[in-house]
Phi, psi and omega in degrees: 000130192248153168229151175248131177235156190232136182288162178248186184303147184110342181271352187292131173223153172297133178103347189291140176080357187286315182295325169301319182284330174288330186268335182229118170305323180300331177283318181303315178308322179300309179299322174298317174300316181295315179308309185300320182295328184264342176078030178199170181269076176296327182299326178292327176293314183299317191270326181213035181265204180258130185295326183291323184285320178301324189287342178299137185310319175303331173270315177306319187291303173305322183293320181294316175305310185297323181294322177291326179282335169298319175301310178299315170307311174307315180295320173308321185283346174264006178091017180245119182254179182291341177287355170291351176249150177271330176220158171234149182205156180213152185266114180053247178306336180296341177295319177294322181297320185295324179290322178293323182297324189273010178074017183278327182229139178293154180301313177310301182301319178294325178295310183293319177299319181289326174298314173304312186302310183298315179296323185286319181291332176286316190279345185294329183225120182296143190302134180098340180279329185242164185201164180223155178210143179265131178250118176254134174091006172240149184271180187300311185297316176299320177295323180294321176299311177302313184299315184293330181280330186275345187295314176041057171087352182255182181265126157208130181219169168291118184253329175220125182255091194274316181204181186299339178235027183212105174239127178262137181244157194214145176158208175297142187298316189287319184286329172300312185299306181307316180297325179285327175291320178300309186305313178301321182294333185258019165099015180296141172297314177214151179208103192228145174282145181260149178279066180247163186262355182203157175277087182288161172052047172213175187298337176293347179272010183304323182292325179294322179299321180293314177299327182280329178298314183293320181290317177300329174301326180272007184246137180289127175240118179265168177287125185293151188286340169223148183305142181257125180281113180282141188299318187278352185238335182051044170199157193292142180227143179230351185272121187301330179287322178287318176309319178297312185292318186294325182294323182290319178301324186291342178299317184254346180281159177284143174278103187264070186288315186307309179296328180298314178287325172298318181294313180300312179299320176301331172285349176107016173292119185242358180213129184235124175258127178270109194258115174114216193279144174069188186217015181302318181294326175302314180302318188287326178302314183297329173285341176273309182217090189300333186283351182270130179276144181238159176208135175266137178237089182216002182224163171310311180297323179288325173302310180301312182302318187295313181298317175302313181299323177293318177292330177286338183272340181303000000 
């Protein structure tokens, strides 16, 4: 049993998806449709722009989705559709990629939603007031204890439960800094502030959740072709009304990635393909469920290798 997973922010690099667009007209068409939906040439920024500009939340989110959908289009050109997977899942913004891949939200709507999501998340908290940090070597229970102690009337909470030894916290900058010092004192292998522009997946994102609720009300959501494993529930979902509600909840809620991967493995998934840029999710999968095989699919060569592996196993 196979699952397709889609990366979140941090995987973006200048040039991503260009080889796919050059090799597959179907992949190039994805970038062209995203450009048209946004009314600008995002593809030019992705392929020959400035890394700092690409990393801006408003750009990174639709750019990473476009790259993932280009990889899906390349797989489709080789005869592999999303129904070759039993589940799809994505990390944070990657959940939108998963929904697009599964046919629940159109490509144009997904691009516009992610542009709005990025802008709304950035606008929710003035620059400098919020922060995020990665705590390595502590489990979720320990991190929650540290966050509760460090809060001191401010917001700091577990934002991404990535794998058994990596939890990301998010909230007011001062509270996050206090939590980092506490984590170091309590045996964390590493506790580092992250270079992000806003404190994602915490209560401070409430204004962004409101904005996304309004935007999602105007978007058609179809029943996905395969179940989408939702970040905030860590189990498969196919009901469009529930998907809409969970996408709003996701803005302020934690990304339960460790539980999501464990749930898929528990359903019988033995093979996970990371579709799009980077390989961060594959590393997390290996730390969560060692028995699950992983594969990156983000270049023409990786598309060919993935298709060959499927055909050989058939």
